[in-house]
KOLDRENGU-66203 format. One line per 5 residues: their letters; for each residue x negated, y, z of N, C-alpha, C. Coordinates in steps of 0.05 Angstrom, whole numbers, plus 5000, padded with zeros to 4 digits. Layout:
N
A> X Y Z X Y Z X Y Z  ...
END
This chain:
307
MKRII> 1912 0502 6318 1923 0515 6346 1944 0537 6344  1940 0549 6318 1960 0573 6315 1989 0563 6312  1991 0540 6302 2018 0529 6297 2030 0520 6325  2012 0508 6342 2021 0501 6370 2032 0523 6382  2017 0547 6379 2028 0571 6393 2052 0582 6381
LATAG> 2055 0582 6354 2080 0589 6342 2101 0574 6354  2101 0547 6358 2123 0530 6369 2131 0539 6398  2113 0554 6410 2117 0563 6439 2130 0589 6440  2134 0603 6416 2142 0630 6415 2170 0633 6426  2187 0611 6427 2211 0611 6438 2236 0614 6422
VGLIA> 2254 0599 6429 2282 0601 6415 2290 0628 6411  2289 0645 6430 2300 0671 6427 2287 0689 6405  2260 0686 6404 2246 0698 6382 2254 0690 6355  2254 0660 6352 2264 0648 6328 2291 0660 6318  2309 0661 6340 2339 0671 6332 2337 0699 6322
VVTAA> 2321 0717 6335 2320 0744 6325 2307 0747 6300  2286 0732 6296 2271 0736 6269 2287 0724 6246  2303 0702 6253 2316 0688 6232 2341 0706 6226  2353 0722 6243 2375 0739 6239 2363 0763 6222  2339 0773 6228 2329 0796 6212 2321 0786 6182
LGLAQ> 2312 0762 6179 2305 0752 6153 2326 0744 6136  2349 0739 6151 2376 0731 6137 2385 0751 6118  2375 0778 6122 2382 0797 6101 2369 0793 6077  2346 0780 6077 2331 0772 6052 2343 0745 6039  2359 0731 6050 2367 0705 6041 2386 0706 6019
PTAST> 2384 0692 5996 2405 0693 5977 2432 0680 5984  2454 0689 5976 2479 0676 5987 2483 0650 5973  2470 0643 5950 2469 0619 5938 2443 0612 5928  2438 0586 5919 2410 0578 5910 2406 0593 5884  2380 0602 5880 2373 0619 5861 2360 0601 5838
GPTTA> 2361 0610 5812 2347 0594 5791 2366 0573 5780  2357 0561 5758 2376 0541 5747 2375 0514 5763  2395 0499 5761 2398 0475 5777 2383 0451 5763  2376 0456 5738 2358 0436 5722 2336 0450 5710  2314 0436 5706 2293 0447 5694 2298 0453 5664
TKADV> 2287 0474 5655 2293 0483 5627 2275 0467 5608  2280 0467 5580 2263 0452 5562 2235 0463 5562  2232 0489 5568 2202 0499 5569 2188 0484 5591  2203 0477 5614 2191 0468 5636 2179 0440 5631  2194 0425 5611 2188 0397 5612 2176 0391 5582
AAPLP> 2171 0410 5565 2160 0406 5540 2132 0394 5539  2117 0408 5555 2087 0396 5557 2084 0371 5570  2066 0354 5562 2064 0328 5575 2051 0334 5604  2066 0324 5624 2056 0328 5652 2052 0298 5665  2037 0298 5686 2036 0274 5701 2063 0262 5711
KLPAE> 2067 0240 5709 2093 0227 5719 2095 0223 5748  2119 0223 5758 2125 0219 5785 2118 0186 5794  2107 0180 5816 2102 0153 5824 2129 0138 5821  2125 0114 5813 2151 0095 5808 2170 0095 5833  2161 0094 5857 2175 0090 5882 2193 0112 5886
IASRK> 2181 0138 5882 2199 0162 5884 2219 0162 5863  2209 0157 5837 2226 0161 5816 2250 0143 5817  2246 0118 5827 2267 0098 5828 2287 0104 5850  2276 0119 5870 2295 0127 5893 2311 0154 5885  2301 0167 5865 2317 0192 5857 2321 0213 5877
RFNVG> 2299 0214 5896 2302 0232 5916 2275 0235 5931  2268 0260 5937 2244 0267 5954 2252 0268 5983  2233 0258 6000 2235 0260 6028 2210 0279 6036  2220 0303 6047 2199 0323 6053 2200 0334 6081  2176 0335 6094 2174 0348 6118 2172 0378 6119
VKCDA> 2189 0392 6133 2187 0422 6132 2186 0434 6162  2180 0455 6165 2183 0470 6191 2214 0478 6195  2221 0473 6219 2250 0481 6225 2253 0503 6246  2232 0517 6254 2230 0537 6272 2213 0557 6265  2204 0563 6239 2183 0581 6231 2192 0598 6208
PPFGY> 2212 0615 6215 2219 0633 6191 2198 0653 6186  2193 0660 6160 2213 0657 6136 2201 0631 6118  2184 0613 6131 2174 0592 6117 2193 0566 6118  2202 0560 6142 2219 0536 6146 2235 0541 6171  2263 0541 6170 2279 0543 6192 2307 0533 6186
IDVRG> 2325 0533 6205 2353 0523 6203 2368 0550 6203  2383 0555 6180 2397 0583 6177 2425 0580 6191  2439 0603 6191 2463 0603 6208 2484 0582 6197  2483 0573 6174 2502 0549 6166 2490 0523 6174  2469 0520 6189 2457 0495 6195 2442 0481 6175
KNAGF> 2434 0497 6153 2419 0486 6131 2390 0492 6132  2376 0475 6121 2347 0483 6118 2341 0504 6097  2324 0526 6105 2320 0547 6090 2290 0558 6093  2283 0574 6073 2254 0584 6074 2237 0578 6053  2216 0592 6052 2196 0594 6030 2189 0563 6022
DVEIA> 2177 0549 6040 2169 0521 6036 2195 0503 6027  2216 0508 6039 2242 0493 6033 2249 0495 6004  2249 0521 5995 2252 0527 5966 2233 0512 5947  2207 0512 5956 2187 0496 5939 2196 0467 5934  2203 0455 5956 2216 0428 5957 2239 0425 5938
RWFAR> 2259 0445 5939 2280 0445 5922 2272 0446 5891  2251 0461 5886 2241 0464 5860 2228 0436 5849  2215 0425 5868 2205 0399 5862 2227 0377 5853  2248 0380 5868 2273 0362 5860 2284 0368 5833  2285 0395 5827 2296 0403 5801 2278 0392 5779
YAFGR> 2251 0393 5783 2232 0384 5760 2234 0354 5758  2237 0338 5783 2237 0310 5782 2262 0296 5773  2285 0309 5786 2308 0294 5782 2333 0313 5771  2327 0338 5762 2341 0355 5751 2366 0368 5769  2362 0363 5795 2379 0374 5815 2365 0382 5838
EQRVS> 2371 0407 5849 2356 0413 5874 2364 0399 5897  2388 0387 5899 2397 0372 5921 2387 0346 5925  2372 0337 5907 2358 0311 5910 2332 0310 5925  2334 0322 5952 2312 0326 5970 2325 0322 5999  2312 0304 6016 2319 0306 6044 2299 0314 6060
FTCAP> 2306 0329 6081 2287 0346 6097 2286 0332 6125  2260 0331 6134 2255 0322 6160 2241 0345 6174  2249 0351 6201 2234 0373 6214 2204 0362 6221  2186 0378 6212 2155 0370 6216 2142 0391 6234  2147 0391 6261 2128 0407 6278 2100 0400 6275
TPARE> 2083 0418 6285 2057 0415 6280 2043 0388 6287  2049 0375 6309 2035 0352 6318 2047 0326 6300  2069 0332 6288 2083 0306 6273 2074 0308 6245  2061 0327 6234 2057 0331 6205 2042 0309 6194  2018 0299 6204 2001 0279 6194 2017 0252 6199
PLLTT> 2027 0246 6222 2041 0221 6225 2065 0216 6208  2079 0237 6201 2101 0234 6181 2089 0224 6153  2063 0231 6146 2053 0223 6121 2042 0194 6125  2027 0189 6146 2011 0163 6148 2032 0141 6154  2056 0147 6163 2074 0125 6171 2095 0120 6147
NRVDL> 2092 0140 6125 2110 0138 6102 2137 0146 6108  2141 0162 6127 2168 0172 6134 2174 0198 6112  2157 0211 6104 2161 0230 6081 2140 0227 6060  2148 0237 6036 2129 0236 6016 2110 0261 6015  2122 0282 6023 2105 0308 6026 2111 0324 6050
VISTF> 2091 0336 6060 2096 0356 6082 2089 0385 6072  2110 0402 6071 2107 0428 6061 2116 0444 6086  2095 0450 6103 2102 0459 6129 2079 0478 6140  2078 0500 6127 2055 0520 6134 2029 0506 6143  2022 0488 6126 2001 0467 6131 1974 0479 6121
TYTAD> 1956 0489 6138 1934 0501 6133 1912 0480 6127  1897 0482 6105 1878 0462 6097 1854 0465 6114  1845 0443 6126 1818 0445 6139 1803 0420 6130  1774 0420 6130 1761 0400 6122 1765 0374 6140  1771 0380 6166 1774 0357 6184 1803 0342 6175
RDTRI> 1823 0358 6172 1848 0345 6164 1845 0329 6137  1828 0339 6121 1823 0328 6092 1812 0302 6093  1801 0293 6120 1789 0266 6121 1811 0244 6125  1837 0254 6135 1859 0239 6143 1881 0236 6124  1884 0258 6109 1908 0262 6091 1896 0278 6065
DFSRA> 1910 0276 6046 1903 0292 6020 1919 0316 6019  1911 0336 6008 1921 0365 6004 1927 0371 5974  1950 0384 5968 1954 0394 5940 1935 0415 5937  1932 0430 5915 1919 0453 5910 1931 0476 5930  1918 0496 5937 1929 0517 5952 1949 0532 5939
YYRAT> 1975 0535 5955 1996 0550 5944 2002 0576 5960  1992 0580 5982 1998 0604 5994 1972 0613 6012  1964 0637 6009 1941 0645 6020 1949 0663 6048  1954 0647 6067 1957 0660 6095 1935 0676 6103  1940 0699 6114 1922 0715 6122 1925 0730 6151
GRLLV> 1905 0738 6164 1910 0753 6188 1922 0780 6180  1939 0791 6197 1950 0818 6194 1950 0829 6221  1957 0856 6220 1959 0873 6243 1987 0885 6246  2000 0881 6267 2025 0892 6272 2021 0915 6291  2031 0938 6282 2029 0963 6296 2054 0980 6299
KNDGP> 2053 0998 6319 2078 1017 6321 2077 1037 6299  2099 1046 6289 2103 1065 6267 2086 1090 6272  2086 1098 6298 2074 1123 6301 2049 1120 6321  2040 1094 6323 2019 1089 6340 1991 1098 6333  1975 1095 6351 1944 1103 6342 1929 1087 6323
VQSIA> 1938 1061 6317 1927 1044 6299 1945 1040 6271  1933 1047 6251 1946 1045 6226 1933 1031 6205  1909 1021 6213 1896 1003 6193 1872 0989 6211  1862 0969 6198 1840 0955 6214 1818 0972 6221  1813 0995 6206 1791 1015 6215 1795 1028 6239
DIKGR> 1821 1029 6248 1829 1043 6271 1825 1028 6298  1818 1002 6294 1818 0986 6322 1794 0989 6338  1774 1006 6327 1748 1011 6342 1757 1029 6368  1750 1017 6392 1758 1031 6415 1786 1028 6425  1802 1011 6413 1827 1006 6419 1834 0978 6429
KVSTT> 1857 0972 6440 1863 0947 6449 1879 0930 6431  1872 0908 6424 1885 0890 6405 1891 0864 6419  1918 0858 6417 1926 0832 6432 1925 0807 6410  1917 0784 6422 1922 0760 6407 1918 0737 6425  1916 0711 6417 1914 0690 6437 1887 0679 6444
SGSIY> 1882 0670 6466 1856 0660 6475 1845 0638 6457  1823 0636 6450 1810 0618 6433 1818 0617 6404  1836 0633 6395 1844 0634 6367 1821 0645 6348  1825 0643 6323 1805 0649 6303 1802 0683 6306  1824 0694 6314 1825 0725 6314 1812 0732 6339
DRWMR> 1815 0719 6362 1796 0725 6386 1768 0723 6381  1760 0702 6367 1731 0697 6361 1720 0718 6343  1738 0723 6322 1729 0744 6299 1726 0772 6312  1744 0780 6327 1742 0807 6339 1719 0807 6357  1714 0788 6374 1693 0789 6392 1665 0790 6377
RCHTS> 1663 0779 6357 1639 0774 6340 1636 0799 6321  1656 0808 6306 1655 0826 6285 1665 0855 6292  1680 0856 6316 1691 0885 6322 1687 0885 6353  1661 0891 6358 1652 0888 6387 1662 0913 6402  1672 0936 6390 1677 0957 6406 1709 0955 6409
TEVTV> 1721 0937 6398 1752 0932 6405 1754 0916 6430  1774 0923 6446 1779 0910 6471 1801 0891 6467  1795 0864 6466 1813 0841 6461 1829 0835 6484  1855 0836 6483 1873 0827 6504 1882 0801 6496  1872 0782 6509 1879 0753 6502 1898 0742 6521
TDSFT> 1918 0728 6509 1940 0714 6525 1940 0684 6519  1956 0669 6534 1959 0641 6530 1979 0631 6510  1992 0651 6497 2014 0642 6477 2020 0665 6461  2033 0664 6438 2040 0684 6419 2061 0702 6433  2079 0687 6446 2102 0703 6461 2087 0723 6478
NALLA> 2067 0718 6494 2055 0736 6515 2039 0758 6501  2027 0752 6477 2012 0771 6461 2031 0793 6450  2054 0782 6439 2075 0801 6431 2085 0818 6455  2089 0806 6476 2099 0820 6501 2079 0842 6507  2051 0838 6507 2035 0857 6513 2034 0883 6495
FNQGR> 2039 0875 6468 2043 0896 6449 2066 0913 6453  2088 0898 6457 2116 0913 6462 2115 0928 6485  2100 0920 6508 2099 0936 6531 2076 0957 6531  2063 0962 6510 2043 0982 6507 2015 0974 6519  2013 0951 6531 1986 0941 6538 1965 0937 6516
SDALM> 1975 0938 6491 1957 0934 6470 1965 0955 6448  1950 0964 6430 1956 0983 6410 1963 0967 6384  1957 0943 6381 1963 0926 6358 1964 0898 6365  1977 0884 6348 1979 0853 6351 1966 0839 6325  1946 0824 6331 1935 0809 6306 1942 0780 6307
WDDTV> 1954 0771 6285 1960 0741 6282 1966 0735 6252  1977 0710 6247 1984 0702 6218 2005 0723 6207  2002 0726 6182 2023 0742 6167 2048 0727 6168  2049 0698 6167 2072 0684 6162 2089 0686 6191  2076 0694 6213 2092 0699 6239 2102 0729 6240
LVGVA> 2081 0747 6236 2084 0774 6241 2107 0787 6223  2108 0775 6199 2128 0785 6180 2157 0787 6194  2163 0763 6207 2188 0763 6221 2194 0781 6244  2170 0787 6259 2172 0803 6282 2176 0832 6270  2161 0838 6248 2165 0866 6237 2191 0872 6229
AADRS> 2203 0850 6214 2231 0852 6202 2251 0857 6224  2247 0844 6249 2266 0847 6270 2261 0874 6287  2239 0889 6285 2232 0911 6300 2228 0934 6282  2245 0951 6279 2242 0973 6261 2224 0994 6270  2214 0993 6295 2195 1010 6308 2166 1001 6301
AKLTD> 2163 0978 6290 2139 0967 6283 2134 0961 6254  2113 0956 6245 2105 0952 6218 2080 0937 6215  2073 0923 6190 2049 0911 6186 2028 0931 6170  2006 0931 6175 1989 0948 6161 1984 0932 6134  1970 0943 6115 1965 0931 6089 1938 0915 6089
DLFLA> 1925 0915 6113 1900 0901 6114 1902 0873 6115  1889 0857 6098 1889 0828 6098 1860 0818 6105  1860 0796 6121 1832 0786 6131 1836 0758 6139  1813 0745 6139 1812 0713 6150 1833 0698 6134  1833 0700 6106 1849 0683 6091 1845 0655 6094
LPYGI> 1869 0641 6099 1864 0611 6106 1889 0598 6090  1886 0588 6067 1907 0579 6051 1922 0554 6060  1947 0554 6054 1965 0529 6060 1965 0512 6036  1966 0487 6041 1967 0467 6020 1991 0445 6027  2001 0431 6008 2021 0411 6013 2011 0385 6023
GIKQG> 2015 0372 6045 2005 0348 6053 2014 0324 6038  1997 0306 6030 2003 0280 6015 1989 0256 6029  2001 0235 6030 1987 0212 6041 1961 0206 6027  1939 0202 6044 1911 0198 6031 1915 0176 6010  1900 0181 5989 1897 0159 5967 1920 0159 5946
NVALK> 1942 0175 5952 1967 0176 5931 1957 0196 5909  1940 0185 5892 1930 0203 5872 1949 0209 5852  1970 0195 5845 1989 0198 5824 2007 0220 5835  2015 0220 5859 2034 0242 5872 2019 0268 5875  1995 0266 5881 1978 0293 5884 1979 0305 5854
RWVDS> 1971 0290 5833 1971 0298 5808 1997 0314 5799  2019 0299 5808 2047 0309 5801 2050 0335 5814  2045 0336 5837 2048 0362 5857 2033 0385 5845  2008 0380 5839 1990 0401 5829 1997 0410 5801  2009 0394 5784 2016 0403 5759 2043 0419 5760
RLELM> 2060 0412 5781 2086 0429 5783 2080 0457 5795  2062 0456 5814 2054 0479 5825 2041 0499 5805  2025 0487 5787 2014 0505 5765 2033 0513 5746  2054 0498 5739 2077 0507 5722 2092 0529 5738  2098 0528 5764 2110 0547 5778 2094 0573 5777
RKKDT> 2067 0570 5783 2048 0593 5780 2052 0608 5754  2051 0595 5732 2052 0606 5706 2077 0620 5701  2099 0607 5711 2128 0618 5707 2136 0641 5727  2115 0648 5747 2118 0667 5767 2142 0659 5787  2147 0633 5790 2170 0623 5806 2166 0629 5837
FMAIL> 2139 0633 5845 2136 0640 5873 2142 0665 5880  2141 0683 5861 2152 0712 5866 2180 0712 5871  2195 0697 5855 2223 0695 5859 2231 0682 5890  2215 0662 5895 2220 0650 5922 2212 0671 5942  2191 0686 5938 2183 0705 5959 2204 0727 5963
RNNVP> 2215 0735 5943 2240 0755 5944 2263 0745 5959  2267 0719 5956 2291 0707 5969 2288 0706 5997  2262 0706 6008 2256 0697 6038 2244 0721 6054  2235 0742 6040 2222 0762 6054 2236 0790 6049  2239 0806 6072 2252 0833 6067 2238 0849 6045
TRFVA> 2252 0864 6030 2241 0878 6008 2219 0895 6014  2216 0906 6037 2197 0924 6045 2171 0908 6050  2169 0883 6051 2146 0869 6052 2135 0855 6028  2152 0854 6008 2147 0838 5985 2123 0845 5971  2117 0872 5967 2091 0882 5954 2066 0870 5965
GFSKS> 2066 0873 5992 2042 0864 6009 2038 0834 6008  2061 0819 6010 2058 0789 6012 2056 0778 5979  2059 0795 5961 2057 0782 5935 2026 0777 5927  2009 0788 5943 1982 0781 5938 1972 0756 5950  1990 0741 5964 1983 0718 5977 1997 0692 5964
ILRPN> 2011 0697 5941 2023 0676 5927 2010 0669 5900  2014 0645 5890 2005 0640 5862 2024 0656 5843  2009 0669 5824 2023 0682 5804 2008 0681 5777  2017 0689 5755 2004 0684 5732 1976 0695 5730  1972 0717 5745 1947 0732 5747 1930 0728 5773
NTFAY> 1942 0711 5789 1933 0708 5818 1930 0679 5825  1905 0670 5831 1901 0643 5837 1880 0643 5858  1878 0622 5873 1858 0619 5895 1857 0592 5905  1835 0584 5920 1828 0558 5927 1818 0557 5956  1812 0533 5963 1804 0530 5990 1773 0538 5989
AAPGS> 1762 0542 6015 1734 0545 6019 1719 0522 6009  1695 0527 5995 1679 0505 5984 1670 0487 6011  1665 0461 6004 1654 0447 6026 1627 0456 6037  1624 0456 6065 1601 0467 6077 1602 0494 6083  1625 0510 6072 1625 0539 6076 1626 0545 6106
PSADT> 1617 0567 6117 1617 0575 6146 1645 0581 6154  1653 0575 6180 1680 0579 6188 1685 0609 6186  1713 0614 6177 1719 0639 6169 1716 0662 6192  1718 0653 6217 1718 0669 6239 1689 0680 6246  1670 0669 6232 1640 0678 6236 1632 0694 6216
VC> 1646 0702 6198 1641 0722 6175 1649 0748 6179  1635 0766 6181 1643 0794 6185 1647 0809 6160
END
């Protein structure tokens, strides 16, 4: 649901956020254009023959969700997820250009895989047990979390401050349910879309806005009067979507994600796509040499029911 709401946030918001995040974009692709000897020295799973013979990845990405996937001012695909796809092309074919992108809005992500239109979907794709019955997922590569957007001089400066305050979010979201269950003294201002939740915050009808960090970072970057608090909650990892049963491709993807983790590649990608003032906080959410994470164990309670 959260991605459906993201899609309704509006072209205007996307343009503002993209412009703000443009300050963090590199003027040219970073990193080597070919994998180094150290990258390929260890024996790693081989790429499936169909993709290897094609010499190109087909990847579904978001085109309207900065900083993870969007179209930049040059009309090119850009963002955190897009850079991961380009690293895969480097590892597989020695050149980052050997990847074609398809816009993958939320409703299209699974069909793009099941109809073989793309090899992978790297598109802010939250793992759920339900989705895992229809497609396969790579290991978790980004730990999306709930965050609070607050005014620099506002009454809420941390999650501990929301007691007795108004917090806006969207109706029926995990944040709506979590606050009503676990923060009973907080007045939840619910709206039908993220745009309206943000409007309530900007108009002073709420003291804070609670939503995904992947969305709020762009809003904070575009509005110097607002900031994200350091609080992290309701961690919901993203994974890379793969057609169900393609074991060879999943092994290849997981092995390269692990290689990128060991080499701290995700930190470089983060710096390329997130304004400097947010890097420290978001570095806790990426795979790093000393930081790894996984999906919730099968049968675990829903995150929004745990206080």
